[in-house]
C-alpha positions in Angstrom: 0.0 0.0 0.0 3.0 2.3 0.0 3.4 2.2 -3.7 7.1 1.3 -3.9 6.7 -2.1 -5.6 9.8 -3.4 -3.8 9.9 -6.9 -2.4 12.3 -8.3 0.3 11.9 -11.8 -1.0 15.3 -13.3 -1.7 14.7 -16.6 -3.6 15.8 -14.9 -6.8 19.1 -13.1 -6.7 22.1 -12.2 -8.9 23.6 -15.6 -8.6 20.6 -17.6 -9.8 18.6 -15.3 -12.0 20.1 -16.7 -15.2 18.7 -20.1 -14.3 15.0 -19.0 -14.2 12.8 -21.1 -16.5 9.1 -20.9 -17.6 7.0 -23.0 -15.2 3.7 -22.5 -17.0 1.9 -20.3 -19.6 -1.7 -19.2 -19.5 -3.0 -17.9 -22.8 -5.2 -14.9 -22.7 -7.5 -15.2 -25.8 -8.2 -11.6 -26.3 -7.2 -8.9 -28.8 -7.3 -6.3 -26.0 -4.3 -4.4 -24.6 -2.5 -6.1 -21.7 -0.9 -3.8 -19.2 -1.9 -5.4 -15.9 -0.3 -5.6 -12.5 -0.8 -9.1 -11.1 -2.3 -9.6 -7.7 -1.7 -12.8 -5.7 -3.7 -13.6 -2.6 -3.8 -16.9 -0.8 -2.0 -18.6 -3.7 -4.5 -17.3 -6.3 -3.1 -15.0 -9.1 -5.6 -12.5 -10.5 -5.0 -11.3 -14.1 -7.1 -8.7 -15.7 -7.9 -7.4 -19.1 -10.6 -4.9 -20.1 -13.8 -6.1 -18.5 -12.2 -9.5 -17.7 -10.8 -11.1 -14.6 -9.0 -14.5 -14.5 -8.2 -16.3 -11.2 -5.4 -18.8 -11.6 -3.6 -21.3 -9.4 -0.3 -19.4 -9.1 1.7 -22.6 -8.7 0.4 -24.5 -11.8 -1.3 -21.8 -14.0 -4.7 -23.6 -13.8 -7.7 -21.4 -14.2 -9.9 -21.5 -11.1 -12.6 -19.1 -12.3 -13.1 -16.1 -14.5 -15.5 -13.3 -15.2 -16.0 -11.2 -18.3 -18.6 -8.9 -19.8 -19.0 -7.2 -23.2 -17.2 -4.0 -24.0 -19.4 -0.9 -23.7 -20.3 0.9 -26.9 -19.4 4.6 -27.6 -16.5 4.9 -25.1 -13.7 7.3 -25.7 -10.0 7.6 -24.8 -8.3 4.7 -23.1 -11.6 2.8 -22.7 -12.1 2.8 -26.5 -8.6 1.3 -26.9 -9.6 -1.5 -24.4 -6.9 -0.3 -21.9 -6.4 -2.8 -19.2 -7.9 -2.6 -15.7 -6.6 -4.0 -12.4 -8.0 -5.7 -9.4 -8.1 -5.2 -5.6 -8.9 -7.9 -3.1 -10.6 -7.7 0.3 -11.6 -10.9 2.2 -13.6 -13.1 -0.1 -14.2 -10.4 -2.7 -12.4 -9.0 -5.7 -13.1 -5.5 -7.0 -12.5 -4.1 -10.5 -13.7 -1.3 -12.7 -15.2 -1.5 -16.2 -14.6 0.5 -19.4 -17.9 2.3 -18.9 -17.1 3.5 -15.3 -18.8 0.9 -13.3 -17.3 -0.7 -10.1 -17.9 -4.4 -9.7 -17.6 -6.7 -6.7 -17.0 -10.4 -7.5 -16.9 -13.5 -5.4 -13.3 -14.7 -5.3 -14.2 -18.4 -5.3 -16.9 -18.6 -8.0 -16.4 -15.4 -10.0 -20.1 -14.5 -9.5 -20.9 -10.8 -9.7 -22.1 -9.6 -6.3 -22.9 -6.1 -7.1 -22.4 -3.5 -9.9 -22.6 0.2 -9.3 -22.3 3.0 -11.9 -19.8 5.6 -10.8 -20.6 8.0 -13.6 -22.4 8.0 -17.0 -20.1 6.8 -19.7 -22.3 8.7 -22.3 -20.8 11.8 -20.7 -17.3 10.6 -21.7 -16.5 9.0 -18.3 -14.6 5.7 -18.2 -12.5 3.8 -15.7 -9.3 1.7 -15.8 -7.4 1.9 -12.5 -7.4 -0.7 -9.7 -9.5 0.3 -6.7 -7.7 0.9 -3.4 -8.7 -0.9 -0.2 -8.5 1.7 2.7 -9.6 0.1 5.9 -13.2 -1.0 5.3 -13.7 1.1 2.2 -13.2 0.5 -1.5 -11.9 3.7 -3.0 -12.0 4.2 -6.8 -12.3 6.9 -9.4 -12.8 7.6 -13.0 -10.7 8.4 -16.1 -11.6 10.3 -19.2 -8.9 12.8 -18.5 -8.8 14.4 -21.9 -12.5 14.1 -22.8 -14.0 16.9 -20.8 -15.2 15.2 -17.7 -15.1 16.4 -14.1 -12.8 14.3 -12.0 -13.6 12.6 -8.7 -12.8 9.9 -6.2 -15.4 7.9 -4.4 -15.5 5.4 -1.5 -17.9 2.5 -1.4 -19.1 -0.1 1.1 -17.4 -3.3 0.0 -20.4 -5.4 1.1 -23.5 -3.4 0.0 -21.9 -1.4 -2.8 -23.3 1.8 -1.5 -21.4 5.0 -2.1 -20.1 6.5 1.2 -18.5 9.7 0.0 -17.4 11.5 -3.1 -14.5 14.0 -3.5 -14.5 16.1 -6.6 -11.0 17.0 -7.9 -12.5 19.9 -9.8 -14.6 22.3 -7.7 -18.3 23.1 -8.1 -19.0 26.4 -10.0 -19.2 29.1 -7.3 -17.9 26.8 -4.6 -14.6 26.9 -2.7 -11.5 27.1 -5.0 -13.6 27.7 -8.1 -11.8 31.1 -8.2 -8.8 29.2 -9.4 -10.6 28.6 -12.7 -11.5 31.5 -15.0 -13.5 31.2 -18.2 -16.2 28.7 -19.0 -14.5 25.3 -18.7 -14.9 24.6 -15.0 -17.7 22.0 -15.4 -15.4 20.0 -17.8 -12.1 20.6 -16.1 -10.9 16.9 -16.0 -8.1 16.5 -13.4 -8.9 12.7 -13.3 -6.5 9.9 -12.6 -5.8 6.4 -14.0 -3.2 5.1 -11.5 -4.1 3.8 -8.0 -3.2 5.8 -4.9 -1.5 4.7 -1.7 -2.4 4.5 2.0 -0.5 5.1 5.2 -2.2 3.8 8.4 -0.2 6.3 10.4 -1.2 9.2 10.0 -4.3 7.5 8.5 -4.2 9.3 5.2 -4.6 8.0 1.6 -2.8 9.8 -1.2 -3.9 10.4 -4.7 -2.3 12.2 -7.6 -4.2 13.9 -10.4 -3.6 14.5 -14.1 -3.8 17.7 -16.2 -6.7 20.1 -16.3 -8.7 20.5 -19.6 -8.5 21.7 -22.3 -4.9 20.4 -22.4 -1.8 22.2 -23.8 -3.4 25.6 -23.6 -4.4 27.8 -20.7 -6.2 30.4 -22.7 -9.6 29.1 -21.8 -8.7 28.4 -18.1 -6.4 31.0 -16.6 -5.6 30.5 -12.9 -4.2 27.7 -10.8 -6.9 25.1 -11.9 -7.1 23.2 -8.6 -6.9 20.3 -8.1 -5.2 19.6 -11.5 -1.6 18.2 -11.3 -1.8 17.7 -7.6 -1.2 15.2 -4.8 -4.2 15.0 -2.4 -4.1 13.6 1.1 -7.5 12.5 2.3 -9.0 11.2 5.5 -10.6 7.8 4.8 -13.9 8.0 6.8 -14.8 11.6 6.1 -13.3 12.5 2.6 -11.8 15.6 4.4 -8.8 17.0 2.6 -5.8 17.0 5.0 -3.5 18.8 2.5 -2.7 19.1 -1.1 0.3 20.1 -3.2 0.1 21.3 -6.8 3.1 20.7 -9.1 2.4 22.6 -12.2 0.0 25.6 -11.9 -1.3 26.1 -14.5 -0.4 23.2 -16.8 -0.1 24.2 -20.4 2.0 21.2 -21.6 0.0 18.2 -20.6 2.5 17.4 -17.8 0.1 15.4 -15.7 1.2 14.4 -12.2 -0.7 11.1 -12.0 2.0 8.6 -11.1 1.7 6.6 -7.9 2.8 8.5 -4.8 5.5 6.5 -3.1 5.6 6.5 0.7 8.8 6.1 2.8 10.1 6.8 6.3 13.3 8.9 5.7 15.9 10.6 7.9 15.6 14.3 7.1 17.7 16.9 8.8 18.3 14.6 11.7 14.6 13.8 12.1 12.7 10.7 11.0 9.8 11.8 8.8 7.0 10.3 6.7 7.7 11.3 3.1 5.6 11.2 -0.1 7.8 10.9 -3.1 6.6 11.9 -6.6 8.3 12.1 -10.0 6.2 14.6 -12.0 6.0 14.6 -15.8 7.1 18.3 -15.6 10.7 17.1 -15.1 11.1 17.6 -11.3 11.2 15.1 -8.4 9.4 16.1 -5.2 9.7 15.1 -1.6 6.7 16.1 0.5 6.0 15.7 4.2 3.3 13.0 4.4 1.6 14.6 7.4 1.2 18.2 6.3 2.4 18.4 2.7 5.4 20.6 3.3 7.7 20.7 0.3 11.1 19.4 1.4 13.3 18.7 -1.6 12.3 19.7 -5.2 15.0 18.5 -7.5 15.3 18.3 -11.4 14.6 14.8 -12.6 15.8 15.3 -16.1 18.5 17.3 -17.9 17.9 20.2 -20.3 14.7 21.4 -18.7 13.5 24.2 -21.1 10.2 25.4 -19.6 11.1 26.2 -16.0 14.4 27.2 -14.4 13.7 25.9 -10.9 11.1 25.4 -8.2 10.6 28.6 -6.3 8.8 29.9 -3.3 5.7 28.0 -2.4 6.6 25.2 -4.7 5.7 27.0 -7.8 7.9 26.6 -10.9 9.9 29.6 -12.0 9.1 29.8 -15.7 11.6 30.5 -18.4 10.6 33.4 -20.5 8.8 33.0 -23.8 8.1 29.3 -23.4 4.4 29.3 -22.9 2.3 27.8 -25.7 1.0 30.3 -28.2 -1.2 30.1 -31.4 1.9 30.8 -33.5 3.8 28.0 -31.9 6.7 27.8 -29.4 9.6 25.4 -29.3 10.0 23.9 -25.8 
């Protein structure tokens, strides 16, 4: 749940990795894209494709059960390309999203669908592709459609009844708090969605989510302002949806430099003090270390060489822009 994808298992190491052999192969008879992250629970390996879940005996590759449903018509973006989804497991249930922005609960033993809830109307360009996140006794999920003019949100659901417990909008309501960070007429379609799963730290009991770019992308002419919560990390309290803190990386984003990658959690010695840290590599070319409890910016550093749009990260964590590098109708080389 800390997002670092590191394992301390030591059966495979530098001295024997060259002797690895294929133990079994399970064919996935599907033309859809495969970009899944495998989940193994109690010896069962869960493999997903778009609107499909296969449960396999991890030792022998034998299929235990599977679930599939037809692709939805008239989807856009990643959903139209049959982009892969992923799965989360809690107790005897597996949870996955569909291309048309539904959240499903499946019985892990039989593959039977237990409940199906529509998170948003796919006819309004919403879709879904990320794995839900289990946070205590909640299933937290969200929607994609980040370039199709939707309004981003995260939502938490009861894993047994499927009822929605809370919803947090990543783009504010017109006239509501932070709507002043959006000018013009695009607020209702501001995007700031996500397609990568967040992380959770039991102490200080916060779950962290990153968001992608605001819309329309690659031009700020129609949306001057900071465009919260686009390109941000959000720290939320599980039971109440309250926002503990946020940090925005690229305000405003005019280059489609979304900040949606998984926030990685670590306990690190910082200036002689042990601190909980949120690590994030943004597409804007900078690497950020944030205090996990209050969002304080600790160490912003360039991640790539030859940055041509910003000179450095300045006061308040805002990038110091290089002159004459903003997109313009006549074109700019960046």
